[in-house]
Structures are given as C-alpha cells and as structure tokens.
ZAFIZA-944262 format. One record per residue: residue in three letters; x, y, z of N, C-alpha, C in turn. Coordinates in steps of 0.02 Angstrom, whole numbers, plus 50000, padded with zeros to 5 digits. Layout:
! residues N
ALAXYZXYZXYZ ...
! end
This chain:
! residues 275
MET518524898949862518504892349823518294886549881 ALA517784883049859517494878049902518014872049904 THR518004869349964518404863349976518064857449952 LYS518484853249918518214847449894518074841649947 THR517514838449936517244833549988517334826749957 LEU517244822150003517244814349984516514813149967 GLN516334811449912515614810349888515384804349918 SER515784799449930515534793149953515354794450027 LEU515794798450063515604799450132514934803250135 GLU514874808650093514274812450089513674807650084 ARG513694803350038513144798150025513024793950087 GLY513564791450119513484787350179513084791550236 ILE513254798150242512934802350293512234803750273 ASP512104804750204511394805850186510994799150196 LEU511334793350191510974787250205510744786550275 LEU511204789150322511004788750392510454793150416 PHE510464798350381509884803350393509184801050364 LEU509214796050326508614792950304508194790350361 PHE508484787750408508184784150466507804789350514 SER507284787650541506924792050587506524788250635 GLU506194790850677505684787650718505154784450684 GLU504934787850629504394785050590504604780350542 LYS505284780250523505554775250478506204771950511 PRO506104767350562506724764750594507054759450551 ILE506694756450509506944750750461506834752650395 LEU507364751950351507304753150283507584747050238 SER507254746050185507534740850139508044743750092 LEU508384739450059508844741450009508514745649959 GLN507894742849930507544747049880507384753949900 GLN507104754349965506984761349990507584766449993 ILE508154763150016508714766850027508974769449953 SER508954764449906509154765649839508764771249810 GLU508094771149814507634776249786507734782549821 ALA507824782749887507804788949923508454792849904 LEU508994789249897509694792249873509694793249805 ASP509294790749765509304791049688510004787349666 LEU510114781649692510724777649676510514770349652 PRO510914767749607510824760849586510814756249655 GLU510444751049649510444746249713511124743749724 SER511574742749673512174740249685512664745149728 THR512604751649710512974757049743512704757549816 ALA512044758149821511744757949888511934752849932 TYR512024746249904512164740149942512894741149965 ARG513344743649924514024743949946514014749250002 LEU513644754250003513684759050059513434755950123 ILE512884751650119512594747950170513124743250200 VAL513454740050155513914734950188514504738250215 THR514724743650194515234747950228514984750150294 LEU514434752850300514154755950365514064749750408 CYS513824744550390513744738050429514424736150458 LYS514924736250417515554733950438515834738550493 LYS515674744850488515964749750537515504750550597 GLY514944746750601514524746150657514054751550666 VAL513884754750617513334759750624512644758250594 LEU512654753150556511994749550526512054742750549 ALA511444739350540511344731850554510744729850523 ARG510744723050508510154720350488509634719450545 ASP508994721450529508554721150583508394713350595 SER508114712150653507954705150678507604700650634 GLU507164703850601506714699550549506974700050480 ALA507534702950471507854702850406507434706050355 LYS507074711250374506644715150329507044720950298 GLY507544722950326507914728250301508524729950347 TYR508644736250351509194738550393508974744050443 GLU509364744250499509164749250556509854751450580 LEU509834757750619510404760550647510614755150707 HIS511274754650710511614750050751511644753350829 ALA511494750050879511504752150943512164755250971 SER512664753750932513314757050949513354764250943 LEU512854767450902512834774350895512624777450961 LEU512374773551009512264776851078512944779251107 ARG513504777451080514104780351109514204787351103 ILE513844790151049514014796851035513454801951065 GLN512984798351101512414802551130512694807651189 GLY513204805451219513554809451266513744816251237 GLY513954816051176514194822351140513574826651125 LEU513004823451114512424826951094512064829651154 ARG512164826151212511724828651270511724835251291 ALA512344838451280512394844951306511954849851261 ARG511894848151191511574852051142510844851151168 LEU510604844651182509934843251189509684846351252 ASP510174847151302509984849951366509834857951350 ILE510214860651306510064867951292509334868851268 ARG509114863551225508494864151200507974863651259 ARG508034858751303507604858151358507644864451400 LEU508194866451417508254872251459507924878951430 ALA507954878851366507724885751327506964885951321 LEU506644879851324505924880151308505544884951351 PRO505654885551415505224890451454505374897251430 TYR505984899451416506164905451393505834907051327 LEU505874902551275505534903151218504784904251229 LYS504474900651272503744901751286503554908451307 THR504004911251350503924918251381504024922851319 LEU504504922651280504624926551226503974926551176 ALA503834921351162503244920151108502614923951140 ARG502504922251204501894924651239501924932351238 GLU502504935451257502634942751267502534946451203 SER502914942851147502914946651084502324945251035 GLY502004939351050501514937551002501774934750933 GLU502464934250927502854931750866503124925050886 THR503454922150836503884916050840504504916950881 ALA504624913150932505274913350971505694907350954 GLN506304908050942506744902850913507444902450952 LEU507694895850963508354894350983508744891450925 SER509294894850908509744891950854510464891450884 LEU510684884950866511354882750892511904883150844 LEU512474885650866513064885650819513314878650809 GLN513404877450739513604870650716514094872450657 GLY514774872250671515294873350624515164881050596 HIS515124881750535514944888350500514254890150489 GLU513824887150524513094888050519512724888550585 ILE512164890750584511694889550644511154885250621 VAL510934881750674510354876750663509804877950712 CYS509174878550681508624878550727508544873250768 ALA508544873850833508494867950878507834867650915 GLU507524873850920506864873250957506524880150944 ALA505834880050937505464886050923504704885250955 VAL504474891150965503804891550993503444896250944 SER502964893850908502634898150853502174902950878 SER502114908450838501614913550852500954910950836 PRO500454913650875499784911550867499394914550807 HIS499704919250777499424922050713499404917150660 THR498904918150617498814913550553499474914850507 ILE499634921250495500214923550458500794924250505 ARG501324919250503501844919650551502484916250518 PHE503024917750555503634914250530503714907950563 ILE503764902350527503844895550551504544892650536 PRO505004892950578505634889950561505624881950559 GLU506064879550516506144872550508506614869750556 LYS506464865750602506944863350650507474859050614 GLY508094859450632508614855550602508894858550541 ARG508614864350518508864867250454509494871450469 ALA510014870850433510614874550442510584880550397 LEU510794886650425510814892850393511464896250400 PRO511694900550345512294904150360512304909050419 LEU512864910650443512934915050500512834922450484 HIS512994924150423513054931450408512444935250395 ALA511894931450382511284934650359510734936250415 SER510464931850447509994932650496510214935850561 ALA509744938850597509914941250664510134935850715 LEU509834929850705510074924150744510754922450731 GLY510994922550668511654920650651512154925950666 ARG511974932950651512454937850678512564938950746 ALA512054936950785512094937850862512614932750885 VAL512754927350847513264922450863513934925150830 LEU513844926450767514554927650730514894933450760 ALA514544938650784514924944550814515314942950876 PHE515134937450905515504936050976515984930250961 LEU516104928050904516604922450888517274925750879 PRO517844921750894518554924350881518594926950809 GLU519034931550806519194935150743519424930650688 ALA519834924950717520114920050674519604915850644 PHE519134914450684518484910850656518074914750599 ILE518014920950618517614925350569518024925650502 GLY518704926250510519194926250448519064919650413 ARG519064913950444518954907950405518274907150375 TYR517784909250413517114909650394517044913450321 LEU517294919250326517254923750262517664920450207 GLN518204917450222518634914250169518284908450144 GLN517984904050183517734897650155517054898050130 THR516584902550163515934901950140515744908650106 GLY516124913650111515904920050070515294923250099 LEU515034928350076514454932350093513854930850040 ARG513604924950044513114923249992512494926550004 ALA512224928949948511564933349954511024928349960 MET510604928350014510014924350021509434927449998 THR509414934049994508844937949967509214943749930 PRO508804947349889509114953549857509374958549906 TYR509174958249969509394963150019509894961250067 THR510174954750065510644952550109511274956750097 VAL511604958050158512164962350158512764957550133 THR513084958950082513644955350050514324959750046 ASP514264965750067514874969950067515204968950136 LEU515874966950134516214964850197516274970850244 ARG516414977050224516404982750267515794983750305 GLU515274983450267514604984050300514454979050347 LEU514544972350332514504967350382514944967650446 GLN515584970350431516004971750489515704976950537 ALA515474981950504515164987450541514554984950583 LEU514164980750547513534977450584513774974050647 LEU514294969050632514594965150687514864969450749 GLY515224974550731515494978950781514924981850825 GLN514424984050790513854986650828513514982150866 ILE513454975650846513094969550888513544968650950 ARG514234968850935514624967051000514534972351053 VAL514484978751032514434984051078513744983651114 GLN513184982951072512494983051107512234977251127 GLY512484971651110512324964851139511734961251106 TRP511534963851047510974960851010511034962950934 ALA510654958550898510594959950830509864960550800 VAL509814964250746509194964450714509274964950642 SER508784961650600508884961450526508244961850493 PHE508234963750431507574964150396507694961450324 GLN507324956150301507334953950235508064950850220 GLN508454949250264509104946450249509124939150237 MET508664935250269508634928350253507964926650218 TYR507454929850233506814928650199506484934950184 LEU506164935550126505814941750105505244942750151 GLY505174949350176504654950950217504684949050286 ALA505254945950311505324943550385505834948250414 ARG505684949350478506104953250525506284949350592 GLY506874950150612507084946250672507524950150715 VAL507514948350777507934951750829508204945650869 ALA508784946550889509114940350921509684942750971 ALA509834938351020510364939551073510744933651080 PRO511374933651094511774928151097511764924151164 ILE511924918151164511894913651222512624910951238 PHE512864911751297513494909951314513534904151365 ASP514004899451356514034893751400514494895351460 HIS514654889751506515034890751567515754893051548 ARG516004892551485516654894251468516674901451449 GLY516054903751442516024911151416516064911551342 LYS515934905651306515944905651230515224905751204 VAL515154908951152514484909751120514304903151086 VAL513734899851100513544893451077512854893451041 ALA512524899051052511854899051019511584905851026 SER510944906551000510574913251004509814911651017 LEU509554916951051508784916951057508554922851018 GLY508024921350979507774926650937506964926550927 ILE506714932150905506014932750889505974935050817 SER505534931850785505464933050714504754934150695 GLY504604938650644503934939250619503894943250559 PRO503274943250525503134946750462503074954350469 HIS503404957750421503264964350412502564965750371 PRO502184970250393502344976350440502124975250511 ARG501774969250523501564968650591502114968450639 PHE502624965250622503254965250668503704970050639 SER503594976050660503934982150636504644983250670 ASP504974987750642505674988750669505534991650742 ARG505114996350750504974998650819504774993350866 ARG504324988750845504094983950887504674978150903 ALA505114976750851505634972050869506104975350914 ARG506304982150915506734984850958506444986451027 SER505784986451029505494987751104505534980651139 LEU505594975051104505654968551139506434966751157 VAL506864970851142507594969351155507714968651232 PRO507464973251279507634971751347507354965551372 GLY506804963651358506554956751378506974950851347 LEU507104951551285507454946751251508174945751281 ARG508464951151298509104950751326509074947451400 ASP508524949451434508434946151502508424938951497 GLN508024936951446507934929451441508594926451417 ALA508954929151369509584926951345510074925951404 ARG510104931051450510574931151505510374925451553 ALA509704924551562509454919051610509704912551582 LEU509594911151523509734904951486510504903951491 SER510854908751477511604908451482511774906451551 ALA511474910451606511634908451674511424901051691 ALA510924898351657510664891451666511234886551644 LEU511574889351593512124884851564512794886151600 GLY512744890051657513374890551697513724897051678 ASN513524900951636513894907151619513964912351673 VAL514494915551686514654920951729514724927151689 PRO514314932251690514364937451643515074940951652 ASP515364943451594515974947151595515834953651603 THR516134957151658515964963951673516464968651640 ARG516944966051599517384970451562517004974151506 PRO517204980051482516964982751430516964979351359 PRO516454979451324516434975651264517034976651220 ARG517214972151178517774973051130517614978451083 PRO518094983051067517924988351017517794985650954 GLY517384988850916517234986450852517064991850803 LEU517164991450742517064997150696516284998250692 ILE516045004050711515325005850710515265012150665 ARG514775011150618514615016950577513915015850553 HIS513505020450537512835019450515512805015550457 SER512355011050452512225006750399511545007350372 LYS511445006850309510795007350277510305002450304 GLU510544996550325510084991550354509834993150424 THR510284996050470510144997550540509565002150543 SER509425006250493508865011050498508215007750477 ALA508295001850446507614997650426507684991050447 CYS507844990150515508034983950532507414978250543 GLY507624965750536507224959450538507624952750519 HIS507384948850478507674941950477507914940750407 
! end
C-alpha cells in the first residue's frame, strides 16, 4: 500500500525543479502554466517558499528566482557531485573498450538515478536520461546496488515499492529476484535483459564508499543483438576493475572476507541475460 504524501509539499518541490540554468527567473504566469495550477494557488506556493527563504523576487521584479540560501545544502551534494567527476575517466574507458554506453547510477532512497554517462558512438544506442530515477529491482544497474544493501532495507523496499513490471519480462516473482540477488552478491556483478527497456541489455558492478557501503553502480548498456549476452559477460573483468578503481578513489578498502551467502539457483533470466 502506497504511503500518502503531502500534495502541497509535492507541488512546492515541483515548483523548485522548474528553475534551471536556462530558466533562472520565472514569472507567476510561467509557474502557474508549468504546474497546471490556478495563479492564486501558484502564488500561495511562491509566497510560502519566499517566506522559508528558498525563493526570492529577482532584482528587476520580473519574476522569481532561487534564493542564495540554498547554497547551504551544496555541501550535502558535493560528495555526490564528486562521484560524477571521479567516475568520468572510468566511464570513458568502459565506453571506448565496449563500444556501448557506459553509465554511473547513484543510490537515492529506493531508486537509482543516472548521474553521468558516456554514449556509444553507434547510431543505434542506449541513451540514458540524466537525473531520471528508476526502481532498484529491474535493471542490472539497480540490482548491482540492491544486492549489497542491508536485508532490512531490501525488506522495506519490497514492502513499500513492490516488484513493479517495467516490461513484460521484468522479474516480479520474489523468490526469483532473491535468487538473482544472491547470485549477484557471490559473483560481484549483475546482468539483465529487457528488464527495464525492451531490446536492451545491461551489465553492472557496485561502487562502495569509504565506509564500505554501496552507493552507486557502474554499468554498460546496449541494444540486442549487437550487445549480446556473450559480449556483455566478456566485459565483466574490465568493468569490475573500473568499479574497484572508482571505489578505491572514494576511499574504499576491499573486504577480503567471503561474500555473504545467498540463495543461488538457476533462473530463466540468467541464461538470457541485459537491461
């Protein structure tokens, strides 16, 4: 059962996300139209956000802009942004060696978010949308993270989000997903096919921070049949090397203990493994 949310708070957050480098100032009318709200409602949201110091009238009174007080939260974002910067050389290496799209996805709550990507040079290619949040249970990028999260987190994830089918082929059976996660924990990487997007295959490895906690994943994605299961698996050694190097750059010291035991059995997906 989905948890109820505060609609007014959702609208306020949606309003903040209207601002961008290309649109640093927005008028009441623009905000009203973008949110599909009456101007009176949009104005109340604006007044509230101004009162809380996250919006302000621009100097020429042409509209509203983000308040400079928001700079206070940049410290909390800096670590995430540093991962993007640090990951770029590894992504370029993976894209060059694979000929496919390489991607960094960050754990955010119960989702993963594409933070950075280097696209394949091919005309037909997988092009991830930066900033888009996706569920953890479907793609290789998500499973590479989910498998290494605490069991309590996985339990909450399953209870709160369920196993929503993203395509007709998405694994939605709990036992089958548990088997896949157990296998990922043992082997240290994930592969999936048509789990998030039809015709797409992906392979991914987890990224750990200085505390030994999984925070992200590195992956390679491409279209079938060019990016075949055999091709994806052949890239695993190089992918894991890049993932370990990025983890080390974040201060991670590899755990030499044996991996946690997990339920492993043959899955119908593992024999036709992408994205």
